[in-house]
Backbone of each chain as ProteinMPNN parsed JSONL, in Angstrom:
{"seq_chain_A": "MNGAHDLGGMDGVGPIAYEADEPVFHAEWERRVFAMTVAMGFYGAWNIDSSRHARERTPAAAYLSSSYYEIWLGGLERLLDETGLLPRAEIEARIAALREEAG", "coords_chain_A": {"N_chain_A": [[0.838, -1.187, 0.0], [0.389, 2.296, -0.635], [1.381, 3.929, 1.674], [1.907, 6.124, 4.578], [4.134, 5.138, 5.752], [6.053, 4.667, 3.896], [8.569, 6.302, 3.411], [10.736, 6.916, 1.842], [12.508, 9.177, -0.162], [10.892, 11.294, 0.422], [10.362, 14.703, 1.222], [10.514, 17.275, 3.801], [10.132, 16.236, 6.334], [11.878, 16.813, 8.281], [15.127, 16.817, 10.022], [17.067, 13.817, 10.825], [17.264, 12.969, 14.153], [20.08, 12.324, 15.814], [21.156, 10.324, 18.523], [23.438, 10.17, 21.077], [24.795, 7.176, 22.411], [22.293, 5.812, 22.354], [19.507, 4.52, 24.078], [17.951, 1.225, 24.089], [15.266, 1.207, 24.758], [13.155, 3.974, 25.469], [11.389, 4.414, 27.442], [9.646, 2.704, 30.082], [7.196, 1.616, 29.253], [7.626, 1.154, 26.566], [9.341, -1.019, 26.507], [7.606, -2.944, 27.463], [5.659, -2.994, 25.457], [7.182, -3.972, 23.335], [7.805, -6.524, 24.356], [5.228, -7.669, 24.578], [4.504, -7.691, 21.896], [6.375, -9.466, 20.751], [5.788, -11.799, 22.224], [3.11, -12.26, 21.485], [3.429, -12.583, 18.75], [4.743, -15.014, 18.686], [2.69, -16.668, 19.393], [1.313, -17.227, 17.076], [-0.922, -16.394, 15.622], [-0.677, -14.612, 13.615], [1.714, -13.488, 11.105], [5.118, -12.239, 10.553], [4.979, -10.567, 8.348], [2.271, -9.877, 8.148], [2.092, -8.501, 10.521], [3.775, -6.347, 10.074], [2.282, -5.153, 8.06], [0.024, -4.464, 9.505], [1.027, -2.396, 11.066], [1.676, -0.517, 9.099], [-0.813, 0.183, 8.264], [-1.692, 2.109, 9.95], [-3.467, 5.117, 10.163], [-2.525, 7.758, 7.911], [-1.906, 10.453, 8.878], [-1.756, 10.043, 11.621], [0.274, 8.15, 11.68], [2.568, 9.627, 10.92], [2.836, 11.3, 13.065], [3.366, 9.764, 15.228], [5.338, 7.913, 17.646], [7.936, 5.394, 17.338], [7.365, 3.039, 18.95], [4.746, 3.61, 19.631], [3.503, 3.196, 17.206], [3.992, 0.476, 16.953], [2.463, -0.506, 19.111], [-0.12, 0.274, 18.302], [-0.352, -1.299, 15.991], [-0.286, -3.871, 17.095], [-2.631, -3.809, 18.657], [-4.488, -3.539, 16.594], [-4.218, -6.016, 15.262], [-4.939, -7.779, 17.327], [-7.578, -7.058, 17.645], [-8.647, -7.6, 15.072], [-8.292, -10.349, 14.849], [-9.938, -11.169, 16.761], [-9.019, -11.868, 19.219], [-8.697, -10.006, 21.217], [-11.012, -7.828, 21.385], [-11.46, -4.421, 20.238], [-13.265, -2.958, 21.748], [-13.056, -4.092, 24.276], [-10.458, -3.373, 24.959], [-10.753, -0.593, 25.04], [-12.619, -0.392, 27.12], [-11.11, -1.324, 29.257], [-9.106, 0.601, 29.38], [-10.672, 2.793, 30.105], [-11.569, 1.959, 32.626], [-9.153, 1.793, 34.055], [-8.415, 4.429, 33.952], [-10.369, 5.61, 35.484], [-9.862, 4.391, 37.919], [-7.388, 5.522, 38.462], [-8.184, 8.007, 38.989]], "CA_chain_A": [[0.0, 0.0, 0.0], [1.158, 3.535, -0.711], [1.078, 4.573, 2.945], [2.827, 7.109, 5.141], [5.355, 4.453, 6.209], [6.992, 4.577, 2.771], [9.081, 7.673, 3.477], [11.895, 7.125, 0.968], [12.379, 10.207, -1.175], [9.96, 12.339, 0.84], [10.951, 15.871, 1.88], [9.662, 18.012, 4.729], [9.908, 15.538, 7.604], [12.888, 17.253, 9.24], [16.365, 16.025, 10.096], [17.109, 12.678, 11.736], [17.929, 13.37, 15.398], [20.963, 11.291, 16.331], [21.269, 10.335, 19.966], [24.641, 9.445, 21.495], [24.485, 6.07, 23.338], [20.833, 5.69, 22.375], [19.029, 3.315, 24.754], [17.026, 0.41, 23.284], [13.929, 1.704, 25.095], [13.195, 5.302, 26.08], [10.453, 4.41, 28.572], [9.304, 1.345, 30.496], [6.069, 1.104, 28.46], [8.135, 0.687, 25.273], [9.859, -2.363, 26.788], [6.438, -3.833, 27.604], [5.041, -3.129, 24.132], [8.05, -4.872, 22.575], [7.627, -7.876, 24.904], [3.893, -8.169, 24.205], [4.493, -7.939, 20.45], [7.135, -10.697, 20.511], [5.051, -12.932, 22.808], [1.915, -12.524, 20.676], [3.899, -13.097, 17.46], [5.061, -16.419, 18.941], [1.414, -17.364, 19.526], [1.079, -17.779, 15.747], [-2.182, -15.964, 14.995], [-0.306, -13.823, 12.431], [3.148, -13.625, 10.829], [5.853, -10.966, 10.602], [4.539, -9.702, 7.253], [0.963, -9.286, 8.482], [2.257, -7.512, 11.596], [4.297, -5.129, 9.424], [1.166, -4.52, 7.346], [-0.859, -3.868, 10.519], [1.626, -1.107, 11.463], [1.61, 0.466, 8.009], [-2.213, 0.602, 8.094], [-1.96, 3.268, 10.803], [-3.849, 6.25, 9.298], [-1.314, 8.493, 7.536], [-1.599, 11.592, 9.747], [-1.347, 9.474, 12.913], [1.572, 7.488, 11.494], [3.658, 10.6, 10.864], [2.978, 12.021, 14.337], [3.519, 8.772, 16.3], [6.692, 7.401, 17.854], [8.15, 4.025, 16.859], [6.626, 2.04, 19.715], [3.307, 3.913, 19.522], [3.054, 2.517, 15.985], [3.998, -0.967, 17.286], [1.308, -0.787, 19.968], [-1.304, 0.396, 17.457], [-0.382, -2.472, 15.116], [-0.646, -5.034, 17.924], [-4.057, -3.673, 18.985], [-5.243, -3.792, 15.354], [-4.211, -7.465, 15.019], [-5.72, -8.416, 18.396], [-8.981, -6.771, 17.341], [-9.068, -8.272, 13.837], [-8.329, -11.8, 15.055], [-10.939, -11.433, 17.783], [-8.383, -12.281, 20.477], [-8.989, -8.947, 22.18], [-11.739, -6.796, 20.636], [-11.121, -3.036, 20.59], [-14.184, -2.498, 22.793], [-12.506, -4.544, 25.567], [-9.285, -2.526, 25.243], [-11.279, 0.724, 25.42], [-13.255, -0.515, 28.439], [-10.033, -1.484, 30.249], [-8.471, 1.925, 29.516], [-11.608, 3.641, 30.852], [-11.565, 1.501, 34.022], [-7.872, 2.183, 34.664], [-8.428, 5.893, 34.075], [-11.242, 5.899, 36.62], [-9.101, 3.934, 39.096], [-6.316, 6.488, 38.722], [-8.815, 9.253, 39.414]], "C_chain_A": [[0.878, 1.245, 0.0], [0.87, 4.382, 0.529], [2.158, 5.528, 3.411], [4.135, 6.477, 5.6], [6.443, 4.479, 5.146], [7.61, 5.958, 2.552], [10.201, 7.968, 2.476], [11.638, 8.172, -0.097], [11.46, 11.347, -0.801], [10.719, 13.48, 1.529], [9.999, 16.409, 2.939], [9.377, 17.303, 6.037], [11.021, 15.835, 8.621], [14.098, 16.351, 9.287], [16.204, 14.823, 11.013], [17.893, 13.107, 12.972], [18.767, 12.209, 15.922], [21.113, 11.445, 17.836], [22.523, 9.556, 20.335], [24.236, 8.389, 22.521], [22.975, 5.87, 23.483], [20.412, 4.409, 23.099], [18.07, 2.538, 23.845], [15.595, 0.908, 23.502], [14.066, 3.057, 25.796], [12.245, 5.407, 27.269], [10.083, 2.962, 28.871], [8.166, 0.766, 29.638], [6.536, 0.586, 27.1], [8.666, -0.738, 25.407], [8.691, -3.368, 26.837], [5.737, -4.058, 26.263], [5.857, -4.097, 23.27], [7.834, -6.317, 23.031], [6.284, -8.469, 24.493], [3.842, -8.521, 22.724], [5.216, -9.245, 20.121], [6.348, -11.911, 21.007], [3.834, -13.279, 21.955], [2.279, -13.017, 19.279], [4.163, -14.593, 17.561], [3.795, -17.267, 19.001], [0.942, -17.914, 18.171], [-0.224, -17.377, 15.068], [-1.927, -15.081, 13.768], [1.18, -14.044, 12.2], [3.8, -12.244, 10.753], [5.377, -10.011, 9.502], [3.169, -9.077, 7.542], [1.096, -8.282, 9.632], [2.875, -6.223, 11.052], [3.143, -4.38, 8.738], [0.196, -3.854, 8.33], [-0.316, -2.505, 10.96], [1.473, -0.083, 10.351], [0.176, 0.89, 7.706], [-2.614, 1.67, 9.099], [-2.356, 4.434, 9.892], [-2.678, 7.228, 9.124], [-0.951, 9.623, 8.504], [-1.119, 11.097, 11.114], [0.028, 8.83, 12.799], [2.711, 8.494, 11.62], [3.845, 11.343, 12.186], [3.115, 11.049, 15.517], [4.974, 8.351, 16.43], [6.723, 5.939, 17.409], [7.282, 3.021, 17.619], [5.136, 2.366, 19.853], [2.731, 3.203, 18.296], [3.008, 1.002, 16.212], [2.766, -1.332, 18.125], [0.014, -0.731, 19.154], [-1.469, -0.817, 16.551], [-0.816, -3.714, 15.876], [-2.134, -4.987, 18.273], [-4.926, -3.992, 17.776], [-5.337, -5.3, 15.092], [-5.041, -8.206, 16.073], [-7.213, -8.247, 18.122], [-9.453, -7.587, 16.134], [-9.152, -9.785, 13.989], [-9.365, -12.173, 16.119], [-10.355, -11.867, 19.118], [-8.663, -11.275, 21.585], [-9.67, -7.8, 21.432], [-11.433, -5.387, 21.16], [-12.011, -2.523, 21.733], [-13.658, -2.907, 24.181], [-11.291, -3.712, 25.967], [-9.76, -1.161, 25.75], [-11.882, 0.69, 26.83], [-12.203, -0.596, 29.541], [-9.33, -0.144, 30.499], [-9.359, 2.829, 30.382], [-11.599, 3.269, 32.34], [-10.292, 1.935, 34.743], [-7.824, 3.684, 34.909], [-9.243, 6.292, 35.301], [-10.531, 5.562, 37.936], [-8.055, 4.972, 39.5], [-6.879, 7.823, 39.183], [-8.551, 10.339, 38.409]], "O_chain_A": [[1.972, 1.247, 0.564], [0.205, 5.415, 0.449], [3.177, 5.722, 2.748], [5.126, 7.174, 5.814], [7.623, 4.328, 5.46], [7.23, 6.686, 1.635], [10.573, 9.125, 2.28], [10.668, 8.076, -0.849], [11.256, 12.268, -1.592], [11.619, 13.232, 2.331], [8.823, 16.045, 2.972], [8.483, 17.709, 6.78], [11.102, 15.202, 9.674], [14.119, 15.275, 8.69], [15.322, 14.799, 11.872], [19.036, 13.552, 12.868], [18.224, 11.222, 16.417], [21.189, 12.559, 18.354], [22.661, 8.396, 19.948], [23.426, 8.667, 23.405], [22.453, 5.771, 24.594], [20.904, 3.328, 22.775], [17.455, 3.111, 22.946], [14.814, 1.016, 22.557], [14.97, 3.261, 26.606], [12.292, 6.383, 28.018], [10.197, 2.096, 28.004], [8.165, -0.426, 29.331], [5.918, -0.318, 26.538], [8.462, -1.566, 24.519], [8.787, -4.481, 26.321], [5.28, -5.162, 25.967], [5.296, -4.935, 22.565], [7.696, -7.222, 22.208], [6.208, -9.635, 24.105], [3.225, -9.511, 22.332], [4.735, -10.038, 19.311], [6.247, -12.922, 20.312], [3.553, -14.455, 21.725], [1.526, -13.786, 18.682], [3.85, -15.351, 16.643], [3.831, -18.458, 18.691], [0.258, -18.936, 18.117], [-0.592, -17.956, 14.047], [-2.837, -14.83, 12.978], [1.842, -14.707, 12.999], [3.13, -11.219, 10.873], [5.37, -8.795, 9.693], [2.928, -7.912, 7.228], [0.32, -7.33, 9.72], [2.541, -5.132, 11.513], [3.039, -3.157, 8.82], [-0.383, -2.81, 8.028], [-1.084, -1.574, 11.2], [1.175, 1.082, 10.613], [-0.037, 1.853, 6.969], [-3.768, 2.1, 9.105], [-1.64, 4.716, 8.931], [-1.935, 7.492, 10.069], [0.206, 9.732, 8.908], [-0.192, 11.662, 11.694], [0.851, 8.946, 13.707], [3.691, 8.256, 12.327], [4.892, 11.95, 12.41], [2.996, 11.457, 16.672], [5.746, 8.418, 15.473], [5.687, 5.331, 17.141], [6.551, 2.242, 17.008], [4.342, 1.477, 20.162], [1.62, 2.676, 18.337], [2.103, 0.324, 15.726], [2.113, -2.345, 17.874], [-0.851, -1.594, 19.302], [-2.58, -1.31, 16.359], [-1.61, -4.513, 15.38], [-2.822, -6.005, 18.196], [-5.97, -4.633, 17.904], [-6.404, -5.805, 14.742], [-5.76, -9.151, 15.748], [-8.006, -9.163, 18.337], [-10.525, -8.19, 16.167], [-9.976, -10.434, 13.344], [-9.633, -13.353, 16.345], [-11.095, -12.197, 20.045], [-8.843, -11.646, 22.745], [-9.0, -6.91, 20.908], [-11.183, -5.187, 22.348], [-11.561, -1.75, 22.579], [-13.8, -2.154, 25.145], [-11.104, -3.384, 27.139], [-9.252, -0.639, 26.742], [-11.687, 1.609, 27.625], [-12.369, -0.019, 30.616], [-9.004, 0.209, 31.632], [-8.873, 3.533, 31.267], [-11.617, 4.144, 33.205], [-10.337, 2.385, 35.888], [-7.282, 4.157, 35.908], [-8.863, 7.187, 36.055], [-10.582, 6.312, 38.91], [-7.856, 5.266, 40.679], [-6.151, 8.669, 39.703], [-9.002, 11.47, 38.59]]}, "seq_chain_B": "MPVLAAADTPAVLRRGGSARVDAKVPARFAAGDRVAVRNLNPFGHTRAPRYVRCKMGTINRDHGVFIFPDTHAHGQGKRPQHVYSVRFTAHDLWGDEATSHDTVYVDLWDEYLAPA", "coords_chain_B": {"N_chain_B": [[-1.505, -24.578, 22.229], [0.909, -22.228, 21.323], [3.207, -20.913, 23.569], [5.259, -18.337, 24.719], [7.614, -18.575, 27.04], [9.035, -16.62, 29.666], [11.652, -17.355, 30.352], [12.592, -18.558, 28.067], [12.872, -16.573, 26.278], [15.341, -15.03, 25.696], [16.871, -16.851, 24.099], [15.14, -17.329, 21.964], [14.923, -14.779, 20.832], [17.563, -14.394, 20.11], [17.878, -16.311, 18.142], [16.105, -15.469, 16.199], [13.927, -14.994, 13.32], [14.042, -16.368, 10.325], [13.192, -15.535, 6.962], [14.007, -17.06, 4.941], [13.754, -19.634, 2.516], [14.009, -23.081, 1.974], [13.952, -24.004, -0.921], [13.84, -25.133, -4.288], [13.918, -22.85, -6.585], [13.806, -21.375, -9.73], [16.114, -18.791, -10.682], [15.349, -15.725, -12.106], [17.029, -13.735, -12.782], [20.485, -12.614, -12.931], [23.619, -11.59, -11.436], [24.63, -8.443, -12.638], [22.69, -8.191, -14.599], [20.449, -5.957, -16.206], [17.593, -4.408, -14.883], [14.119, -3.446, -14.57], [12.036, -1.886, -12.214], [8.776, -2.877, -11.582], [5.669, -1.101, -12.118], [4.149, -0.998, -9.451], [1.316, -0.859, -7.415], [-0.053, -1.97, -5.054], [-2.985, -2.59, -3.023], [-2.521, -3.924, -0.74], [0.124, -5.305, 1.359], [3.519, -4.522, 0.591], [7.016, -4.818, -0.234], [8.282, -3.221, -1.951], [9.607, -0.219, -2.303], [8.209, 3.032, -3.004], [9.982, 4.821, -4.259], [11.646, 3.42, -5.964], [10.103, 2.342, -7.916], [9.305, 1.857, -11.33], [11.868, 2.498, -12.01], [15.211, 2.027, -13.306], [17.643, -0.481, -12.665], [20.551, -2.398, -11.585], [21.232, -5.81, -11.193], [22.866, -6.706, -8.322], [23.56, -8.766, -6.503], [22.449, -12.125, -5.844], [20.388, -13.05, -3.298], [19.235, -15.438, -2.633], [16.474, -17.702, -1.91], [13.338, -16.62, -0.717], [10.439, -16.108, 1.43], [7.535, -14.588, 0.007], [6.572, -11.46, 0.852], [4.318, -9.998, 0.07], [2.189, -11.708, -0.494], [2.22, -13.378, 1.717], [1.615, -11.738, 3.886], [-1.084, -11.574, 3.761], [-2.198, -14.001, 4.187], [-2.041, -15.548, 1.918], [-0.282, -17.472, 1.123], [3.209, -18.606, 0.778], [4.71, -18.293, -1.527], [7.517, -18.771, -2.569], [10.476, -17.142, -3.681], [13.289, -15.713, -5.507], [15.363, -13.228, -3.971], [16.902, -10.214, -4.696], [19.782, -8.124, -4.406], [19.557, -4.984, -5.587], [21.109, -2.544, -7.527], [20.966, 0.908, -7.69], [21.64, 3.925, -9.403], [22.185, 7.211, -8.073], [21.564, 9.133, -9.914], [19.721, 7.808, -11.584], [17.63, 7.499, -9.791], [17.056, 10.041, -8.705], [17.461, 11.972, -10.607], [19.255, 14.312, -12.822], [20.346, 16.255, -11.179], [21.278, 15.002, -8.965], [24.101, 13.582, -7.152], [26.899, 12.198, -8.905], [28.287, 10.041, -7.987], [26.961, 8.53, -6.087], [25.176, 5.61, -4.941], [22.351, 3.42, -4.466], [21.39, 0.525, -2.747], [18.884, -1.82, -2.972], [16.955, -4.387, -1.564], [15.114, -6.578, -3.429], [12.241, -8.467, -4.369], [11.791, -11.154, -6.701], [9.382, -10.989, -8.245], [8.899, -8.28, -8.336], [10.35, -7.292, -10.368], [11.287, -6.625, -13.808], [12.763, -7.672, -16.915], [15.188, -5.482, -18.376]], "CA_chain_B": [[-1.261, -23.143, 22.026], [2.306, -21.877, 21.573], [3.408, -19.874, 24.582], [6.657, -17.951, 24.891], [7.927, -18.385, 28.451], [10.047, -15.576, 29.878], [12.99, -17.941, 30.405], [13.012, -18.95, 26.709], [12.892, -15.389, 25.416], [16.653, -14.647, 25.139], [17.285, -17.774, 23.038], [14.243, -17.114, 20.821], [15.284, -13.51, 20.207], [18.885, -14.566, 19.491], [17.719, -17.137, 16.943], [15.383, -14.684, 15.212], [13.053, -15.765, 12.434], [14.448, -16.101, 8.95], [12.177, -15.743, 5.921], [14.645, -17.851, 3.887], [13.052, -20.882, 2.235], [14.842, -24.094, 1.328], [13.178, -24.489, -2.068], [14.514, -24.938, -5.582], [13.141, -21.943, -7.435], [14.754, -20.809, -10.694], [16.357, -17.349, -10.619], [15.136, -15.102, -13.42], [18.07, -12.738, -13.038], [21.817, -12.897, -12.4], [24.406, -10.378, -11.206], [24.982, -7.73, -13.857], [21.506, -7.979, -15.439], [19.687, -4.712, -16.055], [16.189, -4.687, -14.588], [13.242, -2.308, -14.275], [11.064, -2.218, -11.175], [7.431, -2.748, -12.129], [4.828, -0.032, -11.578], [3.272, -1.727, -8.536], [0.593, -0.045, -6.423], [-1.052, -2.868, -4.455], [-3.689, -2.105, -1.838], [-1.995, -4.658, 0.402], [1.51, -5.127, 1.79], [4.604, -4.747, -0.361], [8.336, -4.352, 0.209], [8.855, -2.428, -3.039], [9.358, 1.193, -1.972], [7.734, 3.845, -4.135], [11.015, 5.579, -4.978], [12.343, 2.631, -6.99], [9.168, 1.841, -8.931], [9.514, 2.42, -12.677], [13.265, 2.918, -12.168], [16.111, 0.986, -13.799], [18.763, -0.807, -11.792], [21.395, -3.523, -11.989], [21.324, -6.85, -10.168], [24.191, -6.738, -7.697], [23.753, -10.156, -6.083], [21.253, -12.933, -5.592], [20.433, -13.439, -1.878], [18.63, -16.758, -2.448], [15.008, -17.819, -1.996], [12.656, -16.131, 0.491], [8.982, -15.943, 1.439], [7.079, -13.355, -0.643], [5.765, -10.77, 1.881], [3.084, -9.429, -0.481], [1.118, -12.694, -0.331], [2.281, -13.955, 3.068], [0.975, -10.794, 4.818], [-2.541, -11.665, 3.629], [-2.597, -15.402, 4.28], [-2.191, -16.092, 0.561], [0.803, -18.39, 0.795], [4.592, -18.121, 0.901], [5.172, -18.042, -2.885], [8.967, -18.551, -2.448], [11.153, -16.618, -4.866], [14.597, -15.107, -5.245], [15.477, -11.82, -3.598], [18.163, -9.701, -5.209], [20.226, -6.772, -4.093], [19.55, -4.25, -6.854], [21.868, -1.3, -7.402], [20.422, 2.04, -8.443], [22.466, 5.127, -9.282], [21.436, 8.382, -7.604], [21.057, 9.778, -11.133], [18.509, 7.114, -12.048], [16.545, 7.682, -8.816], [16.708, 11.43, -8.348], [17.652, 12.883, -11.736], [20.591, 14.808, -13.146], [20.862, 17.118, -10.107], [21.869, 14.15, -7.926], [25.534, 13.377, -7.315], [27.169, 11.14, -9.891], [29.031, 8.92, -7.392], [26.169, 7.811, -5.08], [24.308, 4.512, -5.377], [21.481, 2.869, -3.436], [21.131, -0.897, -2.939], [17.577, -2.177, -2.411], [16.63, -5.804, -1.701], [13.821, -6.653, -4.125], [11.761, -9.805, -4.714], [11.768, -11.461, -8.131], [8.151, -10.518, -8.904], [8.871, -6.819, -8.478], [11.283, -6.89, -11.417], [11.123, -7.027, -15.205], [14.021, -7.474, -17.638], [15.275, -4.169, -19.03]], "C_chain_B": [[0.2, -22.806, 22.312], [2.401, -20.711, 22.562], [4.898, -19.601, 24.703], [6.901, -17.658, 26.368], [9.071, -17.382, 28.59], [11.453, -16.145, 29.796], [13.517, -18.297, 29.006], [13.278, -17.742, 25.807], [14.278, -15.044, 24.855], [17.077, -15.534, 23.968], [16.448, -17.557, 21.78], [14.63, -15.837, 20.083], [16.636, -13.611, 19.504], [18.756, -15.299, 18.163], [17.034, -16.325, 15.826], [14.479, -15.56, 14.37], [13.39, -15.435, 10.993], [13.297, -16.367, 7.99], [12.757, -16.552, 4.761], [13.932, -19.192, 3.747], [14.002, -21.835, 1.522], [14.052, -24.719, 0.184], [13.963, -24.209, -3.348], [13.593, -24.115, -6.474], [14.119, -21.335, -8.434], [14.88, -19.299, -10.525], [16.155, -16.774, -12.013], [16.263, -14.152, -13.792], [19.388, -13.172, -12.415], [22.568, -11.58, -12.261], [24.805, -9.758, -12.545], [23.791, -7.451, -14.765], [20.889, -6.604, -15.153], [18.218, -5.062, -15.848], [15.43, -3.366, -14.428], [12.285, -2.761, -13.184], [9.68, -1.924, -11.731], [6.649, -1.628, -11.425], [3.746, -0.66, -10.694], [2.611, -0.762, -7.563], [-0.473, -0.893, -5.749], [-1.741, -2.213, -3.255], [-3.136, -2.756, -0.58], [-0.534, -4.348, 0.686], [2.471, -5.309, 0.624], [5.9, -4.233, 0.225], [9.036, -3.596, -0.92], [8.588, -0.958, -2.755], [9.02, 2.008, -3.226], [8.885, 4.44, -4.958], [11.821, 4.75, -5.965], [11.394, 2.139, -8.095], [9.366, 2.598, -10.243], [10.945, 2.918, -12.878], [14.098, 1.721, -12.631], [17.242, 0.78, -12.804], [19.525, -1.993, -12.338], [21.434, -4.538, -10.859], [22.746, -6.879, -9.619], [24.517, -8.139, -7.2], [22.403, -10.811, -5.797], [21.348, -13.421, -4.146], [19.935, -14.864, -1.65], [17.118, -16.657, -2.427], [14.355, -17.464, -0.657], [11.144, -16.134, 0.31], [8.627, -14.606, 0.787], [6.142, -12.608, 0.313], [4.4, -10.317, 1.368], [1.902, -10.397, -0.371], [1.046, -13.187, 1.114], [1.567, -13.064, 4.088], [-0.54, -10.962, 4.826], [-3.035, -13.104, 3.65], [-2.779, -16.061, 2.925], [-0.987, -16.933, 0.142], [2.181, -17.743, 0.797], [5.214, -17.76, -0.444], [6.693, -17.775, -2.942], [9.589, -18.092, -3.763], [12.466, -15.944, -4.492], [14.453, -13.64, -4.827], [16.86, -11.363, -4.043], [18.481, -8.353, -4.579], [20.338, -6.047, -5.429], [20.192, -2.884, -6.622], [21.262, -0.228, -8.309], [21.394, 3.21, -8.319], [21.574, 6.274, -8.799], [20.836, 9.131, -8.794], [19.745, 9.157, -11.588], [17.34, 7.331, -11.092], [16.081, 9.129, -8.725], [16.99, 12.442, -9.452], [19.056, 13.453, -11.824], [21.186, 15.69, -12.053], [21.546, 16.302, -9.013], [23.355, 13.964, -8.2], [25.772, 12.171, -8.223], [27.816, 9.915, -9.245], [28.193, 8.11, -6.392], [25.311, 6.71, -5.7], [23.491, 4.042, -4.185], [21.255, 1.397, -3.764], [19.819, -1.252, -2.239], [17.347, -3.671, -2.643], [15.222, -5.941, -2.266], [13.505, -8.091, -4.53], [11.612, -9.932, -6.234], [10.559, -10.851, -8.846], [8.074, -9.012, -9.078], [9.575, -6.363, -9.765], [10.874, -7.39, -12.799], [12.471, -6.845, -15.888], [14.03, -6.094, -18.307], [16.442, -4.151, -20.014]], "O_chain_B": [[0.689, -23.063, 23.412], [1.757, -19.674, 22.398], [5.703, -20.529, 24.779], [6.458, -16.635, 26.89], [9.957, -17.308, 27.738], [12.35, -15.511, 29.241], [14.727, -18.335, 28.783], [13.835, -17.875, 24.717], [14.397, -14.788, 23.657], [17.582, -15.036, 22.962], [16.971, -17.594, 20.666], [14.663, -15.813, 18.853], [16.848, -13.009, 18.452], [19.426, -14.964, 17.186], [17.358, -16.486, 14.65], [14.287, -16.737, 14.674], [13.065, -14.356, 10.499], [12.522, -17.305, 8.178], [12.108, -16.72, 3.729], [13.552, -19.808, 4.742], [14.707, -21.449, 0.589], [13.543, -25.834, 0.308], [14.65, -23.194, -3.472], [12.623, -24.623, -7.037], [15.164, -20.825, -8.029], [13.896, -18.609, -10.261], [16.721, -17.273, -12.986], [16.437, -13.804, -14.96], [19.415, -13.988, -11.493], [22.208, -10.58, -12.882], [25.255, -10.449, -13.459], [23.866, -6.566, -15.617], [20.824, -6.16, -14.007], [17.667, -5.909, -16.551], [16.023, -2.315, -14.183], [11.779, -3.883, -13.22], [9.44, -0.851, -12.284], [6.943, -1.267, -10.285], [2.601, -0.834, -11.111], [3.288, 0.066, -6.953], [-1.661, -0.589, -5.848], [-1.149, -1.386, -2.563], [-3.264, -2.211, 0.517], [-0.017, -3.293, 0.316], [2.252, -6.162, -0.236], [5.904, -3.336, 1.067], [10.242, -3.357, -0.855], [7.465, -0.49, -2.942], [9.476, 1.715, -4.331], [8.793, 4.554, -6.18], [12.605, 5.307, -6.733], [11.845, 1.583, -9.096], [9.566, 3.812, -10.257], [11.21, 3.674, -13.812], [13.747, 0.567, -12.387], [17.732, 1.725, -12.185], [19.204, -2.528, -13.399], [21.644, -4.177, -9.701], [23.708, -7.055, -10.367], [25.612, -8.648, -7.439], [21.39, -10.156, -5.551], [22.29, -14.134, -3.801], [20.183, -15.442, -0.591], [16.544, -15.661, -2.868], [14.769, -17.947, 0.397], [10.637, -16.16, -0.811], [9.324, -13.61, 0.984], [5.029, -13.072, 0.563], [3.436, -10.255, 2.131], [0.761, -9.975, -0.181], [-0.037, -13.388, 1.663], [0.979, -13.568, 5.045], [-1.21, -10.55, 5.773], [-4.14, -13.4, 3.196], [-3.556, -17.004, 2.78], [-0.71, -17.086, -1.048], [2.315, -16.519, 0.815], [6.167, -16.983, -0.482], [7.112, -16.68, -3.319], [9.253, -18.606, -4.829], [12.723, -15.646, -3.326], [13.552, -12.928, -5.268], [17.86, -12.037, -3.799], [17.594, -7.559, -4.265], [21.116, -6.444, -6.297], [19.871, -2.173, -5.67], [21.073, -0.426, -9.509], [21.918, 3.46, -7.234], [20.375, 6.307, -9.076], [19.744, 9.691, -8.701], [18.791, 9.855, -11.931], [16.186, 7.346, -11.52], [14.885, 9.413, -8.675], [16.784, 13.64, -9.259], [19.93, 13.129, -11.019], [22.404, 15.86, -11.998], [22.31, 16.85, -8.219], [23.82, 14.158, -9.323], [24.954, 11.254, -8.295], [27.893, 8.86, -9.873], [28.672, 7.092, -5.893], [24.795, 6.843, -6.809], [23.884, 4.238, -3.035], [20.964, 1.049, -4.909], [19.669, -1.008, -1.042], [17.516, -4.17, -3.756], [14.254, -5.48, -1.661], [14.382, -8.833, -4.974], [11.347, -8.959, -6.94], [10.696, -10.267, -9.921], [7.278, -8.516, -9.875], [9.428, -5.22, -10.199], [10.215, -8.42, -12.944], [13.247, -5.971, -15.5], [12.989, -5.607, -18.749], [16.684, -3.135, -20.666]]}, "name": "protein", "num_of_chains": 2, "seq": "MNGAHDLGGMDGVGPIAYEADEPVFHAEWERRVFAMTVAMGFYGAWNIDSSRHARERTPAAAYLSSSYYEIWLGGLERLLDETGLLPRAEIEARIAALREEAGMPVLAAADTPAVLRRGGSARVDAKVPARFAAGDRVAVRNLNPFGHTRAPRYVRCKMGTINRDHGVFIFPDTHAHGQGKRPQHVYSVRFTAHDLWGDEATSHDTVYVDLWDEYLAPA"}
């Protein structure tokens, strides 16, 4: 698909910010998203190509304004929803409950 | 149900998952062949980036036989085929204003290519 992920040759997205001694993860939630993605990939309900496609189906404007692991999380949620393993409504309900809990 | 236990994770991550296929598939191209990337605009997944489509390049090397992501992403089979490193000059990609000494190597599946 001709999506926003296909950045080669595109101008206007700014310089690449190099980071000295860049850590693998910039926040604890990124580590967890990576772990969940690997664990669910191992489960076998999809393959690496369908998971790449799930990430590139992020709507274009959201794709360009999301961080790397935000896109990974969105892709995982999309696959969980489409396979029926965890419908989006359940994810939304859980987020709402946690938000309420946190006050 | 396959479950990835925490203790097995380091070994699994070290091993990785190769898309290489042990299948005898004829190679349509060989190093040195001139090729053109087809004008592909699929609605589904593809590993052919837009900036090489309709551009001419030269086969640099044959990587061997791999799963075809365009079908595999949609549950339409592995369709094993050769993947080649294809060399493009900056001139061919970006026009006469580009530097004359730069080249780009892109790994491309057999089906993306046509003889040129």
